[in-house]
N, CA, C and O atoms as a printed pandas DataFrame, in Angstrom:
     atom_number atom_name residue_name chain_id  residue_number  x_coord  y_coord  z_coord
0              1         N          MET        A               1  -64.955  -24.496  131.936
1              2        CA          MET        A               1  -65.167  -23.538  130.808
2              3         C          MET        A               1  -64.845  -24.552  129.742
3              4         O          MET        A               1  -63.905  -25.345  129.688
4              5         N          ASN        A               2  -65.966  -24.318  128.804
5              6        CA          ASN        A               2  -65.947  -24.852  127.269
6              7         C          ASN        A               2  -64.595  -23.704  126.744
7              8         O          ASN        A               2  -64.436  -22.516  127.023
8              9         N          LYS        A               3  -63.968  -24.406  126.102
9             10        CA          LYS        A               3  -62.981  -23.347  125.187
10            11         C          LYS        A               3  -62.965  -24.003  123.381
11            12         O          LYS        A               3  -62.852  -25.189  123.070
12            13         N          PHE        A               4  -63.057  -23.266  122.784
13            14        CA          PHE        A               4  -62.976  -23.628  121.235
14            15         C          PHE        A               4  -61.968  -22.619  120.534
15            16         O          PHE        A               4  -61.660  -21.518  120.991
16            17         N          ASP        A               5  -61.569  -23.097  119.513
17            18        CA          ASP        A               5  -60.722  -22.360  118.650
18            19         C          ASP        A               5  -61.634  -21.428  117.921
19            20         O          ASP        A               5  -62.496  -22.213  117.526
20            21         N          VAL        A               6  -61.911  -20.487  117.584
21            22        CA          VAL        A               6  -63.023  -19.707  117.113
22            23         C          VAL        A               6  -62.561  -18.771  115.789
23            24         O          VAL        A               6  -61.807  -17.813  115.959
24            25         N          PHE        A               7  -62.980  -19.061  114.707
25            26        CA          PHE        A               7  -62.968  -18.276  113.379
26            27         C          PHE        A               7  -64.084  -17.248  113.529
27            28         O          PHE        A               7  -65.252  -17.555  113.772
28            29         N          ILE        A               8  -63.610  -15.931  113.357
29            30        CA          ILE        A               8  -64.591  -14.634  113.489
30            31         C          ILE        A               8  -64.724  -14.706  111.938
31            32         O          ILE        A               8  -63.835  -14.637  111.089
32            33         N          ALA        A               9  -66.051  -14.859  111.795
33            34        CA          ALA        A               9  -66.522  -14.438  110.310
34            35         C          ALA        A               9  -67.448  -13.106  110.173
35            36         O          ALA        A               9  -68.676  -13.019  110.154
36            37         N          ASP        A              10  -66.473  -12.123  110.087
37            38        CA          ASP        A              10  -67.262  -10.704  110.123
38            39         C          ASP        A              10  -67.272   -9.961  108.693
39            40         O          ASP        A              10  -67.605   -8.785  108.544
40            41         N          THR        A              11  -66.906  -10.721  107.795
41            42        CA          THR        A              11  -67.262  -10.335  106.428
42            43         C          THR        A              11  -68.112  -10.757  105.579
43            44         O          THR        A              11  -68.522  -11.880  105.869
44            45         N          PHE        A              12  -68.626  -10.242  104.479
45            46        CA          PHE        A              12  -69.748  -10.853  103.704
46            47         C          PHE        A              12  -69.527  -12.251  103.193
47            48         O          PHE        A              12  -70.347  -13.163  103.301
48            49         N          LEU        A              13  -68.202  -12.343  102.560
49            50        CA          LEU        A              13  -67.808  -13.786  102.338
50            51         C          LEU        A              13  -67.617  -14.533  103.137
51            52         O          LEU        A              13  -67.953  -15.664  102.784
52            53         N          ASN        A              14  -67.097  -14.457  104.400
53            54        CA          ASN        A              14  -66.807  -15.542  105.308
54            55         C          ASN        A              14  -68.160  -15.759  106.115
55            56         O          ASN        A              14  -68.314  -16.854  106.656
56            57         N          ARG        A              15  -69.127  -14.815  106.230
57            58        CA          ARG        A              15  -70.550  -15.236  106.654
58            59         C          ARG        A              15  -71.235  -15.946  105.912
59            60         O          ARG        A              15  -71.875  -16.899  106.357
60            61         N          PHE        A              16  -71.225  -15.518  104.287
61            62        CA          PHE        A              16  -71.857  -16.333  103.618
62            63         C          PHE        A              16  -71.253  -17.618  103.226
63            64         O          PHE        A              16  -71.911  -18.390  102.529
64            65         N          LEU        A              17  -70.268  -17.867  103.543
65            66        CA          LEU        A              17  -69.610  -19.440  103.388
66            67         C          LEU        A              17  -69.530  -20.412  104.414
67            68         O          LEU        A              17  -69.554  -21.631  104.242
68            69         N          GLY        A              18  -69.415  -19.680  105.718
69            70        CA          GLY        A              18  -69.436  -20.645  106.396
70            71         C          GLY        A              18  -68.842  -21.983  106.520
71            72         O          GLY        A              18  -67.625  -22.065  106.349
72            73         N          TYR        A              19  -69.497  -23.018  106.783
73            74        CA          TYR        A              19  -69.094  -24.496  106.545
74            75         C          TYR        A              19  -69.549  -24.940  105.195
75            76         O          TYR        A              19  -69.380  -26.101  104.822
76            77         N          MET        A              20  -70.246  -23.839  104.304
77            78        CA          MET        A              20  -70.928  -24.713  103.255
78            79         C          MET        A              20  -69.827  -25.156  102.358
79            80         O          MET        A              20  -68.719  -24.622  102.394
80            81         N          PHE        A              21  -70.157  -26.217  101.481
81            82        CA          PHE        A              21  -69.444  -26.919  100.906
82            83         C          PHE        A              21  -68.136  -27.835  101.371
83            84         O          PHE        A              21  -67.281  -28.255  100.591
84            85         N          ARG        A              22  -68.161  -28.038  102.705
85            86        CA          ARG        A              22  -66.750  -28.465  103.377
86            87         C          ARG        A              22  -67.197  -30.037  103.476
87            88         O          ARG        A              22  -68.401  -30.242  103.627
88            89         N          LYS        A              23  -66.491  -30.938  103.416
89            90        CA          LYS        A              23  -67.003  -32.239  103.865
90            91         C          LYS        A              23  -66.846  -32.469  105.171
91            92         O          LYS        A              23  -67.618  -33.228  105.758
92            93         N          THR        A              24  -65.602  -31.707  105.940
93            94        CA          THR        A              24  -65.278  -31.832  107.329
94            95         C          THR        A              24  -65.260  -30.172  107.946
95            96         O          THR        A              24  -65.077  -29.347  107.051
96            97         N          PRO        A              25  -65.396  -29.694  109.097
97            98        CA          PRO        A              25  -65.363  -28.663  109.289
98            99         C          PRO        A              25  -63.763  -27.993  109.238
99           100         O          PRO        A              25  -62.787  -28.541  109.751
100          101         N          HIS        A              26  -63.740  -27.012  108.686
101          102        CA          HIS        A              26  -62.255  -26.435  108.730
102          103         C          HIS        A              26  -61.811  -25.636  109.612
103          104         O          HIS        A              26  -60.625  -25.310  109.665
104          105         N          HIS        A              27  -62.795  -25.181  110.493
105          106        CA          HIS        A              27  -62.474  -24.556  111.677
106          107         C          HIS        A              27  -63.079  -25.390  112.772
107          108         O          HIS        A              27  -63.813  -26.343  112.508
108          109         N          GLN        A              28  -62.778  -25.040  113.990
109          110        CA          GLN        A              28  -63.390  -25.930  115.327
110          111         C          GLN        A              28  -64.776  -25.239  115.632
111          112         O          GLN        A              28  -65.816  -25.749  116.049
112          113         N          ALA        A              29  -64.527  -24.093  115.345
113          114        CA          ALA        A              29  -65.964  -23.109  115.568
114          115         C          ALA        A              29  -65.867  -21.840  114.969
115          116         O          ALA        A              29  -64.807  -21.218  114.903
116          117         N          ILE        A              30  -67.123  -21.370  114.458
117          118        CA          ILE        A              30  -67.225  -19.911  113.683
118          119         C          ILE        A              30  -68.091  -19.289  114.215
119          120         O          ILE        A              30  -69.204  -19.765  114.439
120          121         N          LEU        A              31  -67.688  -17.943  114.558
121          122        CA          LEU        A              31  -68.664  -16.808  115.226
122          123         C          LEU        A              31  -69.162  -16.153  113.809
123          124         O          LEU        A              31  -68.368  -15.816  112.931
124          125         N          ILE        A              32  -70.306  -16.045  113.726
125          126        CA          ILE        A              32  -71.030  -15.278  112.349
126          127         C          ILE        A              32  -71.446  -14.208  113.259
127          128         O          ILE        A              32  -71.997  -14.396  114.344
128          129         N          LYS        A              33  -71.117  -12.962  112.696
129          130        CA          LYS        A              33  -71.571  -11.629  113.231
130          131         C          LYS        A              33  -71.354  -10.543  112.118
131          132         O          LYS        A              33  -70.366  -10.448  111.389
132          133         N          PRO        A              34  -72.417   -9.780  112.128
133          134        CA          PRO        A              34  -73.959   -9.768  112.673
134          135         C          PRO        A              34  -74.596  -11.009  112.092
135          136         O          PRO        A              34  -74.356  -11.303  110.920
136          137         N          CYS        A              35  -75.376  -11.741  112.820
137          138        CA          CYS        A              35  -76.243  -12.940  112.455
138          139         C          CYS        A              35  -77.339  -13.020  113.485
139          140         O          CYS        A              35  -77.233  -12.957  114.710
140          141         N          ASN        A              36  -78.658  -13.205  112.568
141          142        CA          ASN        A              36  -79.373  -13.887  113.818
142          143         C          ASN        A              36  -80.532  -15.018  113.183
143          144         O          ASN        A              36  -81.542  -15.459  113.731
144          145         N          SER        A              37  -79.955  -15.311  111.772
145          146        CA          SER        A              37  -80.569  -16.601  111.350
146          147         C          SER        A              37  -79.554  -17.370  110.534
147          148         O          SER        A              37  -78.476  -16.836  110.274
148          149         N          ILE        A              38  -79.834  -18.595  110.113
149          150        CA          ILE        A              38  -79.127  -19.419  109.369
150          151         C          ILE        A              38  -79.700  -20.432  108.349
151          152         O          ILE        A              38  -80.895  -20.706  108.239
152          153         N          HIS        A              39  -78.934  -20.824  107.797
153          154        CA          HIS        A              39  -79.555  -22.285  107.161
154          155         C          HIS        A              39  -78.316  -23.173  106.860
155          156         O          HIS        A              39  -77.157  -22.776  106.975
156          157         N          THR        A              40  -78.654  -24.311  106.497
157          158        CA          THR        A              40  -77.794  -25.395  106.497
158          159         C          THR        A              40  -77.742  -26.229  104.947
159          160         O          THR        A              40  -77.577  -27.442  104.820
160          161         N          PHE        A              41  -77.908  -25.340  103.951
161          162        CA          PHE        A              41  -78.128  -25.903  102.750
162          163         C          PHE        A              41  -76.528  -26.077  102.107
163          164         O          PHE        A              41  -75.626  -25.376  102.564
164          165         N          PHE        A              42  -76.299  -26.950  101.145
165          166        CA          PHE        A              42  -75.010  -27.157  100.759
166          167         C          PHE        A              42  -73.790  -27.489  102.049
167          168         O          PHE        A              42  -72.567  -27.372  101.969
168          169         N          MET        A              43  -74.413  -27.819  102.920
169          170        CA          MET        A              43  -73.469  -28.680  104.051
170          171         C          MET        A              43  -73.426  -29.897  103.819
171          172         O          MET        A              43  -74.103  -30.328  102.886
172          173         N          ASN        A              44  -72.668  -30.734  104.553
173          174        CA          ASN        A              44  -72.295  -32.136  104.634
174          175         C          ASN        A              44  -72.106  -32.619  105.815
175          176         O          ASN        A              44  -71.400  -33.620  105.936
176          177         N          PHE        A              45  -72.736  -31.969  107.005
177          178        CA          PHE        A              45  -72.481  -32.587  108.343
178          179         C          PHE        A              45  -73.377  -31.690  109.247
179          180         O          PHE        A              45  -73.717  -30.515  109.107
180          181         N          ASP        A              46  -73.657  -32.614  110.229
181          182        CA          ASP        A              46  -74.764  -31.722  111.159
182          183         C          ASP        A              46  -73.841  -30.810  112.124
183          184         O          ASP        A              46  -72.790  -31.233  112.605
184          185         N          ILE        A              47  -74.262  -29.739  112.314
185          186        CA          ILE        A              47  -73.938  -28.848  113.400
186          187         C          ILE        A              47  -74.458  -28.260  114.534
187          188         O          ILE        A              47  -75.548  -27.770  114.238
188          189         N          ASP        A              48  -74.168  -28.067  115.775
189          190        CA          ASP        A              48  -74.389  -27.485  116.784
190          191         C          ASP        A              48  -74.551  -25.791  116.565
191          192         O          ASP        A              48  -73.743  -25.219  115.834
192          193         N          VAL        A              49  -75.603  -25.057  117.218
193          194        CA          VAL        A              49  -75.703  -23.981  116.982
194          195         C          VAL        A              49  -76.115  -22.947  117.868
195          196         O          VAL        A              49  -77.342  -22.845  117.884
196          197         N          LEU        A              50  -75.539  -22.164  118.593
197          198        CA          LEU        A              50  -75.611  -20.922  119.310
198          199         C          LEU        A              50  -75.980  -19.927  119.051
199          200         O          LEU        A              50  -75.241  -19.287  118.303
200          201         N          PHE        A              51  -77.279  -19.256  119.503
201          202        CA          PHE        A              51  -77.454  -17.685  118.828
202          203         C          PHE        A              51  -77.367  -17.205  120.320
203          204         O          PHE        A              51  -77.845  -17.640  121.368
204          205         N          ILE        A              52  -76.473  -16.011  119.965
205          206        CA          ILE        A              52  -75.951  -15.018  121.296
206          207         C          ILE        A              52  -76.399  -13.746  121.223
207          208         O          ILE        A              52  -76.372  -13.169  120.136
208          209         N          ASN        A              53  -76.846  -13.155  122.290
209          210        CA          ASN        A              53  -77.130  -11.777  122.147
210          211         C          ASN        A              53  -76.074  -10.611  122.463
211          212         O          ASN        A              53  -74.880  -10.909  122.461
212          213         N          LYS        A              54  -76.479   -9.262  122.742
213          214        CA          LYS        A              54  -75.095   -8.305  122.691
214          215         C          LYS        A              54  -74.588   -8.635  124.064
215          216         O          LYS        A              54  -73.381   -8.412  124.160
216          217         N          ASP        A              55  -75.045   -9.016  124.958
217          218        CA          ASP        A              55  -74.260   -9.307  126.220
218          219         C          ASP        A              55  -73.497  -10.704  126.219
219          220         O          ASP        A              55  -73.064  -11.367  127.162
220          221         N          MET        A              56  -73.478  -10.917  124.923
221          222        CA          MET        A              56  -72.606  -12.673  124.776
222          223         C          MET        A              56  -73.014  -13.593  125.494
223          224         O          MET        A              56  -72.231  -14.378  126.028
224          225         N          GLU        A              57  -74.881  -13.695  125.698
225          226        CA          GLU        A              57  -75.264  -14.806  126.503
226          227         C          GLU        A              57  -75.819  -15.514  125.304
227          228         O          GLU        A              57  -76.226  -14.931  124.299
228          229         N          VAL        A              58  -75.807  -16.883  125.489
229          230        CA          VAL        A              58  -76.492  -17.864  124.687
230          231         C          VAL        A              58  -78.061  -17.656  125.013
231          232         O          VAL        A              58  -78.463  -17.798  126.168
232          233         N          ILE        A              59  -78.942  -17.312  123.944
233          234        CA          ILE        A              59  -80.092  -17.352  124.131
234          235         C          ILE        A              59  -81.052  -18.397  123.259
235          236         O          ILE        A              59  -82.224  -18.517  123.616
236          237         N          LYS        A              60  -80.683  -18.965  122.404
237          238        CA          LYS        A              60  -80.821  -20.195  121.971
238          239         C          LYS        A              60  -80.008  -21.118  121.379
239          240         O          LYS        A              60  -79.184  -20.645  120.596
240          241         N          LYS        A              61  -80.008  -22.559  121.566
241          242        CA          LYS        A              61  -79.287  -23.855  121.175
242          243         C          LYS        A              61  -79.883  -24.660  120.339
243          244         O          LYS        A              61  -81.055  -24.934  120.600
244          245         N          ILE        A              62  -79.417  -25.110  119.422
245          246        CA          ILE        A              62  -79.745  -26.331  118.609
246          247         C          ILE        A              62  -78.786  -27.152  118.609
247          248         O          ILE        A              62  -77.697  -26.641  118.347
248          249         N          ASN        A              63  -78.793  -28.484  118.851
249          250        CA          ASN        A              63  -77.946  -29.498  118.567
250          251         C          ASN        A              63  -78.227  -30.103  117.087
251          252         O          ASN        A              63  -79.293  -30.126  116.472
252          253         N          SER        A              64  -77.001  -30.566  116.718
253          254        CA          SER        A              64  -77.302  -31.199  115.801
254          255         C          SER        A              64  -78.007  -31.122  114.629
255          256         O          SER        A              64  -78.573  -32.101  114.142
256          257         N          LEU        A              65  -78.013  -29.905  114.088
257          258        CA          LEU        A              65  -78.894  -29.620  112.864
258          259         C          LEU        A              65  -78.646  -29.962  111.892
259          260         O          LEU        A              65  -77.520  -29.587  111.565
260          261         N          SER        A              66  -79.350  -30.781  110.858
261          262        CA          SER        A              66  -78.870  -31.624  110.002
262          263         C          SER        A              66  -78.912  -30.402  108.520
263          264         O          SER        A              66  -79.204  -29.207  108.481
264          265         N          LYS        A              67  -78.608  -31.080  107.769
265          266        CA          LYS        A              67  -78.509  -30.237  106.346
266          267         C          LYS        A              67  -79.730  -29.908  105.966
267          268         O          LYS        A              67  -80.680  -30.334  106.623
268          269         N          ARG        A              68  -79.953  -29.053  104.784
269          270        CA          ARG        A              68  -81.347  -28.375  104.365
270          271         C          ARG        A              68  -82.202  -28.090  105.359
271          272         O          ARG        A              68  -83.355  -28.519  105.307
272          273         N          LYS        A              69  -81.791  -27.375  106.340
273          274        CA          LYS        A              69  -82.748  -26.642  107.173
274          275         C          LYS        A              69  -82.761  -25.254  107.248
275          276         O          LYS        A              69  -81.715  -24.800  106.783
276          277         N          ILE        A              70  -83.705  -24.198  107.741
277          278        CA          ILE        A              70  -83.411  -22.672  107.672
278          279         C          ILE        A              70  -84.088  -22.850  109.032
279          280         O          ILE        A              70  -85.024  -23.575  109.369
280          281         N          ILE        A              71  -83.211  -21.824  109.835
281          282        CA          ILE        A              71  -83.699  -21.239  111.331
282          283         C          ILE        A              71  -83.956  -19.940  110.909
283          284         O          ILE        A              71  -83.097  -19.179  110.464
284          285         N          MET        A              72  -85.457  -19.614  111.085
285          286        CA          MET        A              72  -85.715  -18.088  110.985
286          287         C          MET        A              72  -84.846  -17.221  112.190
287          288         O          MET        A              72  -84.358  -17.655  113.233
288          289         N          PRO        A              73  -84.845  -15.832  111.638
289          290        CA          PRO        A              73  -84.360  -14.914  112.888
290          291         C          PRO        A              73  -84.996  -15.254  114.504
291          292         O          PRO        A              73  -86.137  -15.549  114.859
292          293         N          VAL        A              74  -83.988  -15.107  115.120
293          294        CA          VAL        A              74  -83.905  -15.313  116.665
294          295         C          VAL        A              74  -83.987  -13.967  117.069
295          296         O          VAL        A              74  -83.094  -13.190  116.731
296          297         N          GLN        A              75  -85.108  -13.524  117.867
297          298        CA          GLN        A              75  -85.286  -11.983  118.480
298          299         C          GLN        A              75  -84.238  -11.930  119.453
299          300         O          GLN        A              75  -84.062  -12.776  120.330
300          301         N          GLY        A              76  -83.502  -10.833  119.252
301          302        CA          GLY        A              76  -82.394  -10.616  120.379
302          303         C          GLY        A              76  -80.934  -11.314  120.180
303          304         O          GLY        A              76  -80.100  -11.356  121.084
304          305         N          ALA        A              77  -80.716  -11.906  118.756
305          306        CA          ALA        A              77  -79.601  -12.623  118.600
306          307         C          ALA        A              77  -78.993  -11.484  117.616
307          308         O          ALA        A              77  -79.560  -10.910  116.686
308          309         N          VAL        A              78  -77.494  -11.308  118.162
309          310        CA          VAL        A              78  -76.500  -10.467  117.081
310          311         C          VAL        A              78  -75.606  -11.324  116.732
311          312         O          VAL        A              78  -74.833  -10.855  115.896
312          313         N          ALA        A              79  -75.337  -12.675  117.109
313          314        CA          ALA        A              79  -74.252  -13.712  116.367
314          315         C          ALA        A              79  -74.367  -14.916  116.585
315          316         O          ALA        A              79  -75.099  -15.286  117.503
316          317         N          VAL        A              80  -73.719  -15.770  115.847
317          318        CA          VAL        A              80  -74.389  -17.055  115.699
318          319         C          VAL        A              80  -72.980  -18.012  115.812
319          320         O          VAL        A              80  -72.166  -17.812  114.910
320          321         N          MET        A              81  -72.668  -18.891  116.694
321          322        CA          MET        A              81  -71.366  -19.593  116.682
322          323         C          MET        A              81  -71.871  -20.831  116.287
323          324         O          MET        A              81  -72.991  -21.179  116.660
324          325         N          GLU        A              82  -71.115  -21.600  115.514
325          326        CA          GLU        A              82  -71.705  -22.997  114.736
326          327         C          GLU        A              82  -70.273  -23.750  114.895
327          328         O          GLU        A              82  -69.151  -23.291  114.679
328          329         N          ALA        A              83  -70.648  -25.044  115.338
329          330        CA          ALA        A              83  -69.515  -26.029  115.306
330          331         C          ALA        A              83  -70.076  -27.389  114.901
331          332         O          ALA        A              83  -71.273  -27.509  114.640
332          333         N          GLU        A              84  -69.240  -28.394  114.848
333          334        CA          GLU        A              84  -69.603  -29.627  114.387
334          335         C          GLU        A              84  -70.486  -30.149  115.336
335          336         O          GLU        A              84  -70.413  -29.861  116.530
336          337         N          GLY        A              85  -71.493  -31.065  114.755
337          338        CA          GLY        A              85  -72.722  -31.305  116.160
338          339         C          GLY        A              85  -71.742  -32.092  117.204
339          340         O          GLY        A              85  -70.739  -32.760  116.954
340          341         N          GLY        A              86  -72.265  -31.843  118.262
341          342        CA          GLY        A              86  -71.868  -32.632  119.585
342          343         C          GLY        A              86  -71.141  -31.441  120.447
343          344         O          GLY        A              86  -71.421  -31.283  121.635
344          345         N          ALA        A              87  -70.112  -30.546  119.710
345          346        CA          ALA        A              87  -69.508  -29.855  120.319
346          347         C          ALA        A              87  -69.979  -28.855  121.388
347          348         O          ALA        A              87  -69.306  -28.419  122.322
348          349         N          PHE        A              88  -71.062  -28.615  121.129
349          350        CA          PHE        A              88  -71.646  -27.451  122.272
350          351         C          PHE        A              88  -72.745  -28.066  123.105
351          352         O          PHE        A              88  -73.730  -27.429  123.478
352          353         N          LYS        A              89  -72.435  -29.860  123.488
353          354        CA          LYS        A              89  -73.340  -30.283  124.236
354          355         C          LYS        A              89  -73.265  -29.862  125.920
355          356         O          LYS        A              89  -74.242  -30.155  126.611
356          357         N          LYS        A              90  -72.358  -29.331  126.409
357          358        CA          LYS        A              90  -71.951  -28.961  127.666
358          359         C          LYS        A              90  -72.564  -27.578  127.883
359          360         O          LYS        A              90  -72.896  -27.213  129.010
360          361         N          ILE        A              91  -72.764  -26.561  126.450
361          362        CA          ILE        A              91  -73.077  -25.304  126.773
362          363         C          ILE        A              91  -74.515  -25.299  127.286
363          364         O          ILE        A              91  -75.213  -26.287  127.057
364          365         N          GLU        A              92  -75.002  -24.274  127.953
365          366        CA          GLU        A              92  -76.525  -24.195  128.208
366          367         C          GLU        A              92  -76.961  -23.015  127.872
367          368         O          GLU        A              92  -76.080  -22.202  127.590
368          369         N          ILE        A              93  -78.422  -22.541  127.791
369          370        CA          ILE        A              93  -78.852  -21.362  127.505
370          371         C          ILE        A              93  -78.855  -20.581  128.746
371          372         O          ILE        A              93  -79.214  -20.973  129.856
372          373         N          GLY        A              94  -78.348  -19.269  128.371
373          374        CA          GLY        A              94  -78.219  -18.408  129.406
374          375         C          GLY        A              94  -76.667  -18.143  129.920
375          376         O          GLY        A              94  -76.345  -17.081  130.453
376          377         N          GLU        A              95  -75.629  -19.370  129.667
377          378        CA          GLU        A              95  -74.488  -19.240  129.533
378          379         C          GLU        A              95  -73.810  -17.974  128.738
379          380         O          GLU        A              95  -74.073  -17.681  127.572
380          381         N          LYS        A              96  -72.846  -17.247  129.627
381          382        CA          LYS        A              96  -72.026  -16.368  128.779
382          383         C          LYS        A              96  -70.802  -16.882  128.216
383          384         O          LYS        A              96  -70.107  -17.729  128.777
384          385         N          MET        A              97  -70.504  -16.268  126.912
385          386        CA          MET        A              97  -69.434  -16.715  125.901
386          387         C          MET        A              97  -68.379  -16.056  126.056
387          388         O          MET        A              97  -68.642  -14.986  125.507
388          389         N          ASP        A              98  -67.180  -15.987  126.512
389          390        CA          ASP        A              98  -66.100  -15.271  126.258
390          391         C          ASP        A              98  -65.127  -15.273  125.163
391          392         O          ASP        A              98  -64.309  -16.193  125.125
392          393         N          ILE        A              99  -65.114  -14.432  124.339
393          394        CA          ILE        A              99  -64.434  -14.648  123.175
394          395         C          ILE        A              99  -62.894  -13.929  123.242
395          396         O          ILE        A              99  -62.814  -12.704  123.332
396          397         N          ILE        A             100  -62.017  -14.544  123.206
397          398        CA          ILE        A             100  -60.808  -13.893  123.384
398          399         C          ILE        A             100  -60.036  -13.790  122.025
399          400         O          ILE        A             100  -59.630  -14.850  121.548
400          401         N          ILE        A             101  -59.824  -12.785  121.446
401          402        CA          ILE        A             101  -59.216  -12.330  120.104
402          403         C          ILE        A             101  -57.545  -12.286  120.338
403          404         O          ILE        A             101  -56.961  -11.387  120.942
404          405         N          ASN        A             102  -56.958  -13.379  119.765
405          406        CA          ASN        A             102  -55.811  -13.498  119.880
406          407         C          ASN        A             102  -54.926  -12.289  118.915
407          408         O          ASN        A             102  -53.695  -12.274  118.923
């Protein structure tokens, strides 16, 4: 099982900022909700991206998305998880994500 220390971005400001303007990630992973599309403007490193449905299943995966890209809305996605490029290499489409909030 893959484990990540996940920051929950569920306010407007946290969803808006994400990893923007950072030289390196300030969180191991960010769960952005609600969310079904992203961009990588103002980002300085590649990210892995998981689009997640209401059942917490990965429905789309993008490896090492580079800066200045737009990913249009993904049908069925209610949340997006982002991490530094390469972090999600072992996660597959259809895999169910378990988010444990401490």
